[in-house]
BAFI-3210 file (N, C-alpha, C; in Angstrom, 3 decimals, decimal comma, padded with zeros to 6 digits):
// residues 88
n [1|2|3|4|5|6|7|8|9|10|11|12|13|14|15|16|17|18|19|20|21|22|23|24|25|26|27|28|29|30|31|32|33|34|35|36|37|38|39|40|41|42|43|44|45|46|47|48|49|50|51|52|53|54|55|56|57|58|59|60|61|62|63|64|65|66|67|68|69|70|71|72|73|74|75|76|77|78|79|80|81|82|83|84|85|86|87|88]
n.u [019,332|020,124|020,907|020,741|022,166|020,183|020,289|021,371|021,918|024,318|025,665|028,987|032,020|035,542|037,592|040,664|042,421|043,598|043,552|042,022|040,654|039,114|037,460|036,072|034,669|033,079|031,450|030,013|028,857|027,336|027,867|029,926|032,864|035,960|037,300|037,458|039,585|043,053|044,153|043,057|044,341|044,106|041,594|038,027|034,825|031,837|028,488|026,155|023,246|023,505|024,974|028,045|030,631|034,019|035,947|038,748|041,670|041,379|039,049|035,691|032,926|029,624|026,459|023,391|020,341|018,263|019,361|021,019|024,213|027,339|030,563|032,898|035,239|037,982|038,549|036,228|034,400|035,318|034,748|032,025|030,853|030,563|031,771|029,450|027,966|027,583|025,309|023,414]
n.v [069,285|065,874|062,764|059,201|056,677|054,209|050,729|049,026|046,386|046,055|045,183|044,793|045,252|045,315|047,243|046,451|047,262|045,420|043,157|040,821|041,800|043,757|042,122|040,824|042,982|043,644|041,381|041,703|044,207|044,891|046,904|048,491|050,085|050,770|054,070|056,184|057,946|058,212|059,636|059,024|056,920|053,525|053,738|053,088|053,394|053,785|053,173|055,348|056,703|059,373|059,605|058,539|057,657|057,835|055,189|054,423|052,273|050,390|051,588|050,950|049,323|049,792|048,275|049,579|049,716|049,708|048,587|050,338|051,616|052,732|054,276|054,145|055,632|053,960|054,711|056,039|053,981|052,127|053,555|053,581|051,060|047,708|044,344|041,676|038,675|036,204|034,622|036,178]
n.w [-026,208|-025,634|-027,205|-027,383|-029,328|-030,838|-030,050|-032,657|-034,864|-037,313|-040,560|-041,740|-043,604|-043,835|-045,930|-047,273|-049,211|-050,881|-053,764|-053,128|-050,952|-052,183|-053,754|-051,698|-050,586|-052,806|-052,977|-050,643|-051,005|-053,690|-056,567|-055,776|-056,924|-058,728|-058,757|-061,685|-061,764|-061,581|-059,593|-057,201|-055,500|-054,773|-053,629|-053,408|-054,976|-053,212|-053,498|-052,209|-050,504|-050,943|-053,226|-054,897|-052,663|-051,609|-050,421|-048,506|-048,127|-045,162|-044,320|-043,256|-044,780|-044,487|-044,132|-043,742|-041,718|-043,549|-045,745|-047,022|-048,111|-046,790|-046,351|-043,589|-041,478|-039,832|-037,113|-036,235|-036,615|-034,688|-032,342|-032,415|-032,890|-031,602|-031,742|-032,464|-031,343|-033,765|-033,622|-032,486]
ca.u [018,943|021,068|020,264|021,547|021,911|019,483|021,139|021,028|022,976|024,595|026,664|030,073|033,238|036,626|038,353|042,080|043,230|044,150|042,581|041,071|039,815|038,154|036,486|035,252|033,756|032,115|030,476|029,200|028,181|027,322|027,830|031,201|033,736|037,142|037,088|038,220|040,724|044,272|044,530|042,521|045,032|043,666|040,258|036,923|033,554|030,754|027,234|025,378|022,026|023,903|025,887|029,235|031,635|035,271|036,453|040,180|042,047|041,169|037,679|034,648|031,750|028,516|025,111|022,491|019,135|017,396|020,159|021,852|025,654|028,160|031,883|033,144|036,653|038,172|038,484|034,813|033,783|035,708|034,060|030,582|030,370|031,224|031,419|028,269|027,951|026,862|024,044|022,472]
ca.v [067,929|064,816|061,540|057,993|055,873|052,964|049,557|048,420|045,520|046,315|044,325|045,605|044,582|046,287|047,245|046,490|047,760|044,329|042,611|039,932|042,678|044,366|041,075|040,615|044,124|043,525|040,351|042,278|045,423|045,042|048,300|049,113|050,087|051,622|055,360|056,286|058,838|057,639|060,483|058,418|055,621|052,469|053,968|052,518|054,101|053,086|053,873|055,687|057,450|060,724|059,489|057,727|058,135|057,087|054,482|054,162|051,079|050,522|052,016|049,937|049,529|049,418|048,149|050,078|048,971|049,623|048,077|051,400|051,445|053,923|054,002|054,705|055,595|052,951|055,240|056,287|052,654|051,557|054,287|053,466|049,687|046,596|043,071|040,983|037,238|035,921|033,956|037,141]
ca.w [-025,924|-025,956|-027,661|-027,395|-030,513|-030,555|-030,318|-033,938|-035,374|-038,725|-041,198|-042,259|-044,052|-043,920|-047,177|-046,911|-050,324|-051,688|-054,714|-052,452|-050,130|-053,098|-054,085|-050,499|-050,498|-053,910|-052,604|-049,576|-051,460|-055,146|-057,002|-055,440|-058,099|-058,667|-059,414|-062,931|-061,611|-060,983|-058,459|-055,983|-055,457|-053,867|-053,103|-054,158|-054,879|-052,535|-053,811|-051,018|-050,800|-051,339|-054,362|-054,635|-051,711|-051,734|-049,241|-048,576|-047,372|-043,722|-044,062|-043,177|-045,598|-043,613|-044,676|-042,714|-041,382|-044,732|-046,854|-047,588|-047,911|-046,583|-045,770|-042,259|-041,092|-038,785|-035,746|-035,940|-036,506|-033,390|-031,279|-032,576|-032,978|-030,930|-032,385|-031,942|-031,577|-035,005|-033,326|-031,887]
c.u [020,069|020,288|021,249|021,172|021,232|020,408|020,652|022,206|023,105|025,544|027,734|031,226|034,311|037,377|039,826|042,993|043,826|043,110|041,568|040,143|038,743|037,064|035,535|034,223|032,688|031,058|029,508|028,313|028,242|027,185|029,086|032,104|034,979|036,821|037,927|039,489|041,901|044,713|044,040|043,093|044,442|042,299|039,224|035,702|032,539|029,470|026,420|024,106|022,334|024,813|027,094|030,169|032,874|035,635|037,922|040,490|041,948|039,753|036,749|033,527|030,591|027,241|024,171|021,224|018,165|018,162|021,049|023,324|026,303|029,501|032,015|034,631|036,833|038,083|037,044|034,082|034,069|034,999|032,554|030,058|031,223|030,859|030,232|028,418|027,079|025,501|022,996|021,440]
c.v [066,978|063,583|060,396|057,200|054,574|051,785|048,823|047,571|045,767|045,247|045,239|044,723|045,655|046,114|047,400|046,943|046,685|043,864|041,670|040,723|043,355|043,361|040,835|041,742|044,031|042,465|040,888|043,400|045,552|046,519|049,061|049,030|050,927|052,957|055,444|057,124|058,136|058,447|059,900|057,011|054,729|052,706|053,273|053,414|053,209|053,843|054,088|056,410|058,860|060,728|058,655|058,421|057,261|056,476|054,169|052,851|051,337|050,945|050,806|050,319|048,953|049,296|048,524|049,261|048,843|049,153|049,115|051,151|052,779|053,518|054,698|054,558|054,657|053,489|055,526|054,951|052,050|052,252|054,022|052,041|048,719|045,332|042,406|039,510|036,974|035,280|034,919|037,606]
c.w [-026,312|-026,347|-027,608|-028,639|-030,114|-030,843|-031,579|-034,384|-036,871|-039,256|-041,780|-042,690|-044,188|-045,228|-046,834|-048,055|-051,209|-052,710|-054,049|-051,535|-050,970|-053,464|-052,914|-050,351|-051,585|-053,625|-051,559|-050,101|-052,976|-055,521|-056,646|-056,668|-057,840|-059,321|-060,691|-062,797|-060,946|-059,773|-057,138|-055,894|-054,378|-053,232|-053,968|-053,983|-054,174|-052,862|-052,529|-051,446|-051,281|-052,563|-053,979|-053,647|-051,863|-050,386|-049,486|-047,869|-045,873|-043,375|-044,008|-044,128|-044,804|-044,432|-043,549|-042,582|-042,557|-045,963|-047,508|-047,243|-047,608|-045,990|-044,415|-041,938|-039,894|-037,357|-035,329|-035,765|-035,134|-032,228|-031,283|-032,460|-032,179|-031,695|-031,693|-032,251|-032,804|-034,774|-032,764|-032,885]
res [m|k|f|r|k|k|p|v|i|i|s|a|v|q|y|d|g|t|p|s|g|y|e|r|v|c|q|f|a|p|g|v|s|f|p|p|s|a|a|v|a|f|g|i|y|v|p|t|l|e|g|d|h|i|a|s|p|g|d|w|i|i|r|g|v|k|g|e|l|y|p|c|k|p|d|i|f|a|m|t|y|d|p|v|n|e|d|a]
***
């Protein structure tokens, strides 16, 4: 069987790896934090339903239909989502 994704409008913000980008993500998604490991340079932890996931610069942080958060790679985001008029 094949399925089509229902047209759902989501909110998202892109993490760019800068301090101001981090602040923007924190305002959008409380609970986001830097990982304690220096091995994960420039990544941030995003609290998801499955535990913390690491988002790298360029990744999108998405708030789902029930308020859940998850990171998404930019190429997948571009294939999956189109911009929506803010008044919609």
